[in-house]
KEKE-3310 file (N, C-alpha, C; in steps of 0.2 Angstrom, whole numbers, plus 5000, padded with zeros to 4 digits):
npx = (4888:4887:4891:4892:4890:4893:4902:4912:4916:4920:4931:4940:4942:4947:4959:4965:4967:4973:4968:4956:4949:4951:4945:4932:4928:4928:4918:4907:4903:4902:4917:4916:4906:4912:4922:4914:4909:4920:4924:4913:4914:4927:4923:4914:4922:4931:4944:4958:4959:4966:4980:4979:4986:4991:4994:4993:4986:4987:4987:4984:4992:4982:4973:4980:4980:4966:4962:4963:4954:4942:4942:4941:4928:4921:4923:4917:4904:4902:4903:4892:4882:4885:4882:4868:4864:4866:4858:4845:4846:4846:4858:4864:4862:4852:4838:4826:4814:4800:4790:4777:4782:4780:4776:4787:4796:4791:4781:4786:4799:4801:4798:4808:4819:4816:4818:4831:4837:4834:4839:4854:4863:4857:4856:4848:4837:4829:4816:4809:4794:4781:4764:4758:4768:4772:4768:4774:4788:4790:4786:4796:4807:4815:4812:4810:4799:4784:4775:4760:4745:4729:4730:4728:4735:4738:4744:4757:4760:4756:4746:4743:4733:4737:4734:4721:4721:4716:4710:4713:4708:4718:4723:4729:4737:4731:4718:4700:4694:4704:4705:4696:4690:4684:4676:4663:4659:4650:4652:4663:4660:4663:4676:4693:4703:4719:4725:4733:4734:4727:4720:4716:4709:4698:4693:4689:4679:4670:4666:4660:4649:4642:4638:4632:4624:4625:4638:4654:4671:4681:4694:4709:4723:4734:4746:4761:4767:4764:4771:4773:4760:4756:4765:4759:4746:4750:4754:4742:4735:4725:4715:4717:4715:4723:4733:4733:4746:4755:4755:4766:4776:4770:4770:4780:4776:4767:4753:4736:4728:4713:4699:4688:4671:4655:4655:4667:4683:4693:4709:4714:4729:4742:4753:4765:4771:4781:4772:4773:4786:4796:4797:4812:4821:4823:4814:4802:4803:4803:4790:4782:4785:4780:4766:4764:4767:4757:4746:4747:4747)
npy = (5427:5430:5423:5421:5411:5418:5427:5419:5413:5425:5429:5417:5418:5430:5429:5419:5425:5437:5449:5461:5465:5455:5445:5449:5448:5434:5430:5436:5448:5466:5475:5483:5476:5464:5469:5474:5462:5455:5465:5464:5451:5452:5461:5453:5443:5450:5453:5458:5452:5455:5464:5479:5486:5499:5492:5479:5465:5457:5442:5444:5439:5433:5430:5421:5410:5408:5405:5391:5385:5391:5387:5373:5372:5377:5367:5356:5360:5360:5346:5342:5348:5341:5328:5329:5332:5319:5311:5317:5314:5300:5294:5289:5282:5272:5261:5255:5242:5234:5219:5207:5190:5180:5188:5197:5188:5186:5196:5209:5206:5206:5219:5226:5221:5227:5240:5241:5239:5251:5261:5258:5262:5264:5257:5242:5236:5223:5218:5204:5199:5195:5199:5206:5212:5223:5236:5240:5238:5249:5259:5259:5263:5254:5251:5261:5261:5251:5237:5230:5220:5227:5236:5242:5258:5268:5284:5287:5282:5281:5276:5272:5267:5253:5242:5230:5213:5197:5184:5166:5149:5137:5120:5103:5093:5081:5083:5082:5093:5098:5099:5108:5124:5134:5137:5137:5145:5138:5125:5122:5120:5109:5108:5108:5121:5129:5141:5157:5170:5179:5191:5191:5180:5183:5193:5186:5177:5187:5192:5181:5178:5190:5187:5175:5168:5155:5151:5146:5144:5130:5128:5119:5120:5133:5145:5155:5160:5162:5154:5143:5139:5135:5124:5115:5114:5108:5096:5090:5093:5103:5115:5132:5150:5161:5175:5179:5182:5173:5162:5158:5154:5144:5133:5125:5117:5108:5111:5117:5131:5139:5148:5158:5159:5167:5171:5180:5185:5199:5206:5221:5230:5240:5254:5258:5271:5282:5294:5311:5312:5316:5307:5299:5303:5291:5282:5288:5286:5272:5270:5275:5266:5254:5257:5259:5246:5239:5243:5236:5222)
npz = (4473:4455:4442:4424:4409:4398:4402:4406:4394:4386:4394:4392:4378:4376:4383:4375:4363:4366:4364:4364:4352:4343:4350:4350:4337:4336:4344:4339:4344:4349:4352:4364:4370:4374:4382:4392:4397:4402:4412:4420:4425:4432:4442:4449:4454:4461:4457:4446:4430:4418:4412:4404:4391:4379:4367:4370:4378:4393:4404:4421:4437:4444:4434:4427:4435:4437:4424:4419:4427:4422:4409:4411:4416:4405:4396:4403:4402:4388:4386:4393:4384:4372:4377:4380:4367:4361:4368:4365:4351:4351:4352:4363:4379:4391:4391:4401:4403:4409:4409:4408:4410:4399:4389:4388:4382:4370:4362:4366:4365:4351:4348:4355:4347:4335:4339:4342:4330:4324:4333:4337:4346:4359:4374:4380:4392:4398:4410:4416:4424:4435:4431:4441:4447:4439:4441:4453:4450:4441:4450:4459:4452:4445:4432:4418:4409:4410:4404:4403:4408:4414:4429:4446:4449:4458:4466:4462:4450:4432:4419:4401:4388:4378:4370:4365:4368:4362:4371:4372:4373:4379:4377:4380:4367:4366:4371:4371:4364:4356:4342:4338:4331:4337:4353:4365:4381:4388:4384:4392:4405:4413:4414:4421:4428:4425:4434:4433:4437:4450:4449:4436:4435:4443:4435:4423:4429:4433:4420:4415:4423:4421:4408:4408:4422:4426:4423:4427:4434:4437:4448:4445:4448:4454:4449:4448:4436:4419:4410:4417:4419:4406:4404:4413:4407:4395:4400:4403:4415:4416:4408:4401:4400:4389:4383:4366:4361:4366:4357:4348:4357:4365:4357:4360:4371:4366:4364:4361:4353:4354:4349:4359:4363:4366:4381:4370:4375:4378:4383:4391:4388:4395:4395:4407:4418:4429:4438:4434:4430:4417:4402:4395:4380:4373:4379:4375:4361:4361:4366:4356:4345:4351:4350:4337:4333:4340:4333:4321:4324)
capx = (4891:4883:4895:4888:4894:4895:4908:4918:4918:4924:4938:4944:4943:4952:4966:4968:4969:4977:4966:4948:4946:4950:4940:4925:4926:4927:4912:4902:4900:4906:4922:4913:4902:4917:4925:4910:4908:4926:4924:4908:4917:4932:4919:4911:4927:4935:4951:4959:4961:4970:4983:4977:4990:4989:4995:4994:4982:4991:4984:4987:4994:4976:4970:4984:4978:4959:4960:4962:4947:4937:4942:4938:4921:4918:4924:4912:4898:4902:4902:4885:4878:4885:4878:4861:4862:4866:4852:4840:4847:4846:4864:4867:4857:4849:4831:4824:4807:4797:4784:4776:4787:4779:4775:4793:4800:4787:4779:4790:4806:4801:4798:4815:4823:4815:4820:4838:4839:4833:4843:4858:4867:4853:4857:4841:4837:4822:4815:4803:4791:4774:4759:4756:4774:4774:4767:4779:4794:4790:4786:4803:4812:4819:4811:4806:4792:4781:4770:4756:4738:4726:4731:4728:4741:4740:4745:4763:4761:4751:4745:4740:4730:4741:4730:4717:4723:4711:4711:4712:4708:4723:4722:4734:4735:4726:4712:4694:4693:4710:4704:4691:4692:4680:4673:4659:4660:4645:4655:4669:4658:4665:4684:4697:4707:4725:4725:4740:4734:4721:4716:4713:4704:4692:4690:4685:4673:4665:4663:4656:4643:4638:4635:4627:4625:4627:4645:4660:4677:4683:4701:4713:4729:4735:4753:4763:4769:4760:4774:4771:4753:4757:4768:4754:4741:4753:4754:4736:4733:4719:4715:4718:4714:4730:4734:4735:4753:4758:4754:4772:4780:4767:4771:4785:4772:4762:4746:4732:4725:4706:4695:4683:4665:4649:4658:4674:4687:4699:4712:4717:4736:4744:4760:4765:4777:4780:4768:4776:4793:4796:4801:4818:4819:4823:4807:4797:4803:4800:4783:4779:4786:4775:4760:4764:4767:4751:4741:4748:4747)
capy = (5428:5428:5422:5419:5408:5423:5431:5414:5413:5431:5428:5412:5420:5436:5426:5415:5429:5442:5455:5462:5466:5448:5441:5452:5445:5427:5429:5439:5454:5472:5476:5486:5471:5460:5473:5474:5455:5454:5469:5462:5445:5455:5464:5448:5439:5454:5453:5460:5446:5457:5470:5482:5492:5502:5488:5472:5463:5451:5440:5445:5433:5430:5428:5415:5405:5406:5403:5384:5383:5393:5383:5367:5373:5377:5360:5352:5363:5357:5339:5342:5350:5335:5322:5330:5331:5312:5308:5319:5311:5293:5291:5286:5281:5266:5261:5249:5241:5228:5216:5200:5185:5177:5194:5199:5184:5186:5202:5214:5205:5208:5226:5228:5219:5232:5246:5240:5240:5258:5265:5253:5265:5264:5250:5240:5231:5220:5215:5200:5199:5193:5205:5209:5216:5228:5243:5241:5239:5256:5264:5259:5266:5249:5252:5268:5259:5245:5235:5224:5221:5232:5235:5248:5261:5273:5291:5289:5279:5283:5271:5274:5261:5251:5237:5224:5206:5192:5178:5160:5143:5132:5113:5098:5090:5075:5084:5081:5099:5100:5100:5113:5130:5139:5134:5141:5144:5133:5118:5122:5120:5104:5108:5110:5126:5131:5148:5160:5177:5180:5197:5190:5175:5187:5197:5181:5175:5192:5192:5175:5180:5195:5184:5169:5167:5148:5149:5147:5140:5125:5128:5113:5123:5140:5146:5162:5162:5160:5149:5137:5137:5132:5118:5111:5112:5103:5089:5087:5095:5106:5120:5139:5155:5164:5180:5177:5183:5167:5156:5155:5151:5139:5127:5121:5113:5104:5113:5119:5137:5138:5154:5158:5163:5167:5177:5181:5189:5203:5209:5227:5231:5247:5257:5261:5276:5286:5300:5318:5312:5316:5301:5300:5302:5284:5279:5291:5283:5265:5270:5276:5260:5250:5259:5257:5238:5236:5244:5231:5215)
capz = (4466:4449:4436:4418:4404:4393:4405:4406:4387:4385:4398:4389:4371:4376:4385:4370:4357:4368:4360:4364:4346:4340:4354:4348:4331:4336:4348:4336:4348:4348:4357:4370:4374:4376:4387:4398:4400:4406:4418:4425:4428:4437:4448:4453:4457:4465:4455:4439:4426:4412:4412:4398:4388:4372:4361:4372:4384:4396:4410:4427:4440:4446:4428:4425:4440:4436:4417:4418:4430:4418:4403:4413:4417:4398:4393:4406:4399:4381:4386:4394:4378:4368:4380:4379:4360:4360:4371:4361:4345:4353:4351:4369:4384:4392:4392:4405:4402:4413:4406:4411:4408:4393:4385:4387:4377:4363:4359:4368:4362:4344:4348:4356:4341:4330:4341:4342:4323:4323:4337:4340:4352:4365:4378:4382:4398:4399:4416:4416:4430:4435:4429:4447:4449:4434:4443:4458:4447:4439:4455:4463:4447:4442:4425:4416:4406:4411:4399:4406:4409:4418:4436:4450:4449:4464:4465:4459:4443:4428:4413:4395:4385:4372:4365:4367:4366:4362:4375:4369:4377:4378:4380:4378:4361:4367:4374:4366:4361:4353:4335:4337:4330:4342:4359:4369:4388:4390:4383:4396:4412:4417:4413:4427:4425:4428:4435:4434:4440:4454:4447:4429:4436:4445:4429:4419:4433:4432:4413:4414:4427:4417:4402:4410:4429:4428:4421:4432:4432:4443:4448:4446:4452:4453:4448:4448:4430:4413:4407:4421:4417:4399:4405:4416:4402:4390:4404:4404:4422:4415:4402:4403:4395:4389:4378:4359:4359:4368:4353:4346:4362:4367:4353:4364:4375:4362:4366:4355:4354:4352:4350:4364:4361:4371:4378:4368:4380:4377:4389:4390:4390:4396:4396:4414:4419:4435:4437:4435:4427:4409:4399:4391:4372:4371:4381:4371:4355:4361:4367:4349:4342:4353:4348:4330:4332:4342:4328:4315:4326)
cpx = (4887:4887:4891:4893:4897:4902:4914:4920:4922:4931:4942:4946:4948:4959:4969:4971:4973:4975:4958:4945:4945:4945:4933:4923:4924:4920:4906:4899:4904:4912:4920:4909:4907:4920:4921:4909:4914:4926:4919:4911:4923:4928:4916:4916:4931:4942:4952:4961:4966:4973:4982:4982:4988:4989:4995:4989:4985:4987:4988:4989:4987:4973:4973:4981:4970:4957:4959:4956:4941:4936:4939:4930:4917:4918:4918:4905:4897:4901:4895:4880:4879:4882:4871:4859:4862:4860:4846:4840:4847:4852:4868:4861:4855:4842:4829:4816:4806:4791:4783:4781:4786:4779:4782:4797:4796:4786:4784:4797:4806:4801:4805:4820:4823:4818:4828:4841:4839:4838:4849:4863:4864:4854:4850:4842:4830:4821:4809:4801:4784:4770:4758:4762:4776:4774:4773:4786:4795:4790:4793:4808:4816:4818:4808:4799:4790:4775:4766:4749:4735:4728:4730:4735:4743:4741:4752:4765:4755:4751:4742:4738:4735:4737:4726:4720:4718:4714:4709:4711:4714:4722:4728:4732:4731:4719:4706:4693:4699:4710:4699:4694:4690:4677:4669:4660:4655:4648:4661:4667:4661:4673:4687:4702:4713:4725:4732:4740:4727:4717:4713:4708:4697:4689:4686:4679:4668:4662:4658:4649:4639:4635:4630:4629:4627:4634:4650:4666:4679:4691:4705:4719:4730:4743:4754:4764:4765:4764:4773:4764:4753:4759:4763:4748:4744:4753:4748:4732:4726:4719:4716:4716:4720:4729:4736:4743:4757:4758:4761:4776:4777:4767:4776:4782:4767:4755:4743:4729:4718:4702:4689:4677:4660:4651:4665:4677:4693:4702:4715:4725:4738:4751:4760:4771:4775:4777:4773:4783:4792:4800:4807:4817:4819:4816:4802:4797:4801:4793:4779:4780:4781:4768:4759:4763:4760:4745:4741:4748:4741)
cpy = (5426:5428:5419:5415:5412:5426:5426:5414:5419:5431:5423:5415:5426:5434:5423:5420:5435:5449:5455:5462:5459:5444:5443:5448:5438:5426:5433:5445:5460:5472:5478:5481:5466:5463:5473:5467:5454:5459:5467:5456:5447:5458:5458:5444:5443:5455:5455:5453:5448:5463:5473:5487:5494:5496:5480:5471:5456:5449:5442:5439:5429:5427:5421:5409:5403:5404:5395:5382:5385:5389:5376:5367:5374:5371:5356:5354:5360:5350:5338:5343:5344:5329:5323:5329:5323:5309:5310:5315:5303:5290:5288:5285:5274:5266:5254:5248:5234:5226:5209:5195:5183:5183:5197:5195:5183:5193:5208:5213:5207:5216:5229:5226:5225:5239:5246:5241:5248:5263:5260:5256:5265:5257:5248:5235:5229:5216:5211:5199:5196:5200:5209:5214:5222:5235:5245:5242:5246:5260:5264:5262:5261:5248:5258:5266:5252:5243:5229:5225:5226:5230:5242:5251:5266:5280:5292:5286:5280:5277:5274:5268:5260:5247:5233:5218:5201:5186:5172:5154:5139:5125:5109:5095:5084:5076:5084:5087:5101:5102:5105:5120:5135:5134:5139:5140:5138:5126:5117:5121:5115:5103:5110:5115:5127:5138:5151:5167:5177:5185:5195:5184:5178:5190:5192:5179:5181:5193:5187:5176:5185:5192:5179:5167:5160:5146:5151:5143:5136:5125:5121:5115:5130:5141:5153:5165:5159:5154:5142:5134:5133:5125:5113:5109:5107:5096:5086:5089:5098:5111:5127:5143:5160:5170:5177:5177:5177:5161:5153:5151:5145:5132:5122:5116:5108:5105:5116:5126:5137:5145:5153:5162:5162:5166:5176:5186:5192:5205:5215:5227:5238:5248:5260:5266:5279:5292:5306:5318:5311:5310:5303:5300:5295:5280:5282:5287:5276:5265:5271:5270:5255:5251:5257:5249:5236:5237:5239:5224:5211)
cpz = (4460:4443:4430:4414:4399:4395:4404:4398:4385:4388:4394:4382:4371:4378:4379:4364:4359:4365:4361:4357:4342:4343:4352:4342:4331:4340:4345:4340:4346:4353:4364:4374:4377:4382:4394:4401:4405:4412:4423:4429:4434:4443:4452:4457:4462:4463:4448:4436:4420:4414:4405:4396:4381:4367:4363:4378:4386:4402:4416:4431:4442:4440:4426:4429:4439:4429:4416:4421:4425:4412:4405:4413:4410:4395:4396:4403:4391:4381:4388:4388:4373:4370:4379:4372:4358:4362:4367:4354:4345:4351:4357:4374:4385:4394:4396:4405:4406:4409:4409:4407:4401:4387:4383:4382:4371:4360:4360:4365:4355:4344:4350:4351:4336:4332:4341:4335:4321:4327:4341:4346:4358:4368:4381:4387:4399:4405:4415:4423:4430:4433:4435:4450:4445:4437:4449:4456:4444:4444:4459:4458:4444:4435:4423:4413:4409:4406:4402:4406:4414:4426:4440:4450:4455:4462:4461:4452:4439:4422:4407:4391:4379:4367:4368:4364:4367:4367:4372:4374:4374:4381:4377:4371:4361:4370:4369:4362:4356:4346:4333:4335:4335:4347:4363:4377:4391:4390:4388:4403:4416:4417:4420:4424:4429:4428:4436:4436:4443:4451:4440:4430:4438:4439:4425:4423:4432:4425:4412:4417:4423:4411:4403:4418:4431:4426:4426:4430:4438:4442:4449:4450:4450:4454:4447:4441:4424:4410:4411:4420:4411:4400:4408:4411:4397:4394:4405:4411:4421:4409:4405:4398:4395:4383:4371:4358:4361:4363:4350:4351:4365:4363:4356:4369:4372:4364:4360:4358:4351:4354:4355:4361:4367:4378:4375:4373:4377:4383:4387:4392:4390:4396:4403:4414:4426:4434:4438:4433:4420:4407:4395:4384:4370:4373:4377:4364:4355:4362:4360:4345:4344:4351:4341:4329:4335:4337:4322:4317:4323)
residu = (UNK:UNK:UNK:UNK:UNK:UNK:UNK:UNK:UNK:UNK:UNK:UNK:UNK:UNK:UNK:UNK:UNK:UNK:UNK:UNK:UNK:UNK:UNK:UNK:UNK:UNK:UNK:UNK:UNK:UNK:UNK:UNK:UNK:UNK:UNK:UNK:UNK:UNK:UNK:UNK:UNK:UNK:UNK:UNK:UNK:UNK:UNK:UNK:UNK:UNK:UNK:UNK:UNK:UNK:UNK:UNK:UNK:UNK:UNK:UNK:UNK:UNK:UNK:UNK:UNK:UNK:UNK:UNK:UNK:UNK:UNK:UNK:UNK:UNK:UNK:UNK:UNK:UNK:UNK:UNK:UNK:UNK:UNK:UNK:UNK:UNK:UNK:UNK:UNK:UNK:UNK:UNK:UNK:UNK:UNK:UNK:UNK:UNK:UNK:UNK:UNK:UNK:UNK:UNK:UNK:UNK:UNK:UNK:UNK:UNK:UNK:UNK:UNK:UNK:UNK:UNK:UNK:UNK:UNK:UNK:UNK:UNK:UNK:UNK:UNK:UNK:UNK:UNK:UNK:UNK:UNK:UNK:UNK:UNK:UNK:UNK:UNK:UNK:UNK:UNK:UNK:UNK:UNK:UNK:UNK:UNK:UNK:UNK:UNK:UNK:UNK:UNK:UNK:UNK:UNK:UNK:UNK:UNK:UNK:UNK:UNK:UNK:UNK:UNK:UNK:UNK:UNK:UNK:UNK:UNK:UNK:UNK:UNK:UNK:UNK:UNK:UNK:UNK:UNK:UNK:UNK:UNK:UNK:UNK:UNK:UNK:UNK:UNK:UNK:UNK:UNK:UNK:UNK:UNK:UNK:UNK:UNK:UNK:UNK:UNK:UNK:UNK:UNK:UNK:UNK:UNK:UNK:UNK:UNK:UNK:UNK:UNK:UNK:UNK:UNK:UNK:UNK:UNK:UNK:UNK:UNK:UNK:UNK:UNK:UNK:UNK:UNK:UNK:UNK:UNK:UNK:UNK:UNK:UNK:UNK:UNK:UNK:UNK:UNK:UNK:UNK:UNK:UNK:UNK:UNK:UNK:UNK:UNK:UNK:UNK:UNK:UNK:UNK:UNK:UNK:UNK:UNK:UNK:UNK:UNK:UNK:UNK:UNK:UNK:UNK:UNK:UNK:UNK:UNK:UNK:UNK:UNK:UNK:UNK:UNK:UNK:UNK:UNK:UNK:UNK:UNK:UNK:UNK:UNK:UNK:UNK:UNK:UNK:UNK:UNK:UNK:UNK:UNK:UNK:UNK:UNK:UNK)
# end
């Protein structure tokens, strides 16, 4: 059976107006076109919908029974069209984003606040996770967008570059280096390090070896979350290298941020999404806001 929306609309309007002529005017069609649409619908259904007399058009028994179903279908379609329009116009919808814990409560939180002001009708859901869990969260569909440092994505997730973030040395306020503006890696050879990401630690070690084969890091302890690493640094357990966006949050731990040199380190951050799935209008708008915010940070 091949029913069309044009046929259903013609059926509904003719029934309401009790006239093919009036229905044609309302539908901006010729009378013959409306008659043909109704005739095609009757042929598809195998029943007559109208009794046609010279001066009157009335519903048959079958037409009376089928008209409520046709109108319900047209109402459902109208709701679909309105809902799609709301989504396109960012008047409804829910956006789920995953980001590393500390980034979620600093840089991403600011982006979400700006987005909420621009699009207050969009519901926002922020998932905080370790950097290693970002890709998996996106892959499972628990978040539409992921924001995080470089990670292997596999075949079902894709990533696009967002920004470079400078990495800083952090140490306790009582540390001998606490009042320094910059520090070289040579000066850090005897420091003990609080490590919070195995992948990032390997990246730093590689960069140090490329710069000077004699440079290395002595690990004091390893933790899962950057916030825990900051607390340990503040307690004097060791030093750490952290992204610059952590600066505001880290004040709670009484620690100092110092620029690194020889070599300076930057960390690449990306936007992650599932491969082959189109982003929702809300996700597209939020990604655009992230990129604008990254350019002005």
